[in-house]
N, C-alpha and C positions, 0 to 999 in steps of 0.2 A: 218398247223395243222387243221384237220377237226374234228368237234364235233357234236354230235347229242344230243339234249335235248328232252326228252319225256314229259316234264311238265313245267309249269310256275316256279315251285320250283327249278327244275334243271337249268333253265335259270337264275334265281336269284342267284343260287349257283355258276354258271359259272362266272357271273358278279362279285360276291364277290371274287372269286379266282383271276380274272383279277385285281380287285381293290387292292388286297393284294400285287400285284407285281409292282404297279405304283409308280412313284417317281415324285417329283416336276419337271414340265416342260414337262411331257409326254403328248402325244396327242393320243386319241383313235378315229378313224374314223369309224363310223357305216354306213354300206351300206345295203340296203334291202327295199323291198316293204312295203307298209302299212300292219301292222299286223304281221310283221316278228319277233317282239320281241325286237326292239331297245330300247324302253323306259324301258322295264322290265330288260334288261341286264344292263342298266344304273342304275336302282334302286339297283341291286346287287352290282355294282361297288361302289356306295355310301356307302353301308354297309361295304364293304371291306376297304374303306377309312376312316371309323370311323364317318361318318355323323350320327348324332343323329336319333334314330328311330322315334322320334316325328316330324321330318321334312319331309313333303311330297315331293317326288321326282317326278315331272311331266314334260311332254314334253313341252318345251318353244315354241310351234308353233307360238303363237302370240306375245310373248315378245322377241323372238329370242334367249335370253340367260337368264339362271337362275344361280345364284351362291349359293352353299351350303357350309356352314362353317364346318370345321373339322380340324384335325391336319394339313392337306394340303387342301386348298380350292378347291372345284370341280366346274368348269365352264361347264355348260351343254348348248350346242348350238343346235338349230334346224334350219337348213338352207333351209328347204323345200320351203319356200316362196321367197327365193332369186333367181334371174335369173342367177347368176354366181359369180365368184370371185370378180368382180368389186363392187357388192353390199356390200360384206363383207369388202372390203377396205374402202368404204364410211362410214361404221360403226366404223372404227378405230380398227379392229380386233387385230392389233399388241399389243395393250395394254393388251388384254386378253391373247393372245398367249404367251406373254413373261412377264406375271405379277406374276409369282411365284406360280401357281396352276397347276392343272391337267385339261385338256380339253377333253370333250367327245362331239363329233359332230354327230348328226343324219342327214341323207341324205348327207353324206360327198362326195358322188360322184359328187355333183354340184360344189365343190371347190377343187377337188383332185389336180388340177394343182398347187395350192399354198401351199399344205401341205408339211411339212418337210420330208426328207427321213426317219427319225427315227420314223415316225408315225406307230402306230399299227392299221392295217386295220382289221375290223371284217365284213365279208360279211355274211348276214343272209338271210335265205330262209325259207318261210312258206311251210311246207310239208303237215300237216293236223292240225286239231283243237288243238292238244297238242304237235305236233312234230315240231322242228325247226332244221335246219342245220346251223352251223356256221363254216366259214373258216377263220382262223386267219393267217395273213401274216404281217411280220414286223421284227423288230430287233431280231436277233437270240437269244440274252440273255433273252429277254422277253418270247419268245416261250419256251426256255429251262426251265425257272422258272415255267411256267404253266404246262409243261409236268411233272416236278418233283412234283408239288402240286397234280396233277391228279393221279400220280402213288402212292402217299402217301395215297390215299383213296378218295372215292367219288363215286357218282352214275351216273356220266355223261360218256357216251361212247365216245371214241375218237380214231382217227387214225392219 
């Protein structure tokens, strides 16, 4: 599925829609250069998952992982500073991956080899100051749910 967002608000809305389809144990792998909207999309997912509005959702670049409470906990990883999967293994990632929450990973291309087959991949591309392209790949049922939500209404163009 290919999506085009023409604003920060649309990227947040797309994240909210993705969040609304997620279930315990789901992993979302975000791929894209700096400024492509990965953290903004994650902020939208947090809204879709019911994370309280007063909890700031920020990129965990230096802490590596942030946990946000909600009906289902959201674990937000930023693996930019890791050299590869081995560093994540040294952190004990299994505890997070299989700990009963939802995982969103920024810079996931660095650890793609260890991500489960059921992972939802979102490749993001900066087009201009306001426009972002997102290509979603993953489990067919997740993609179908998103298509249904988009068809029900919304201001995001998709193909």
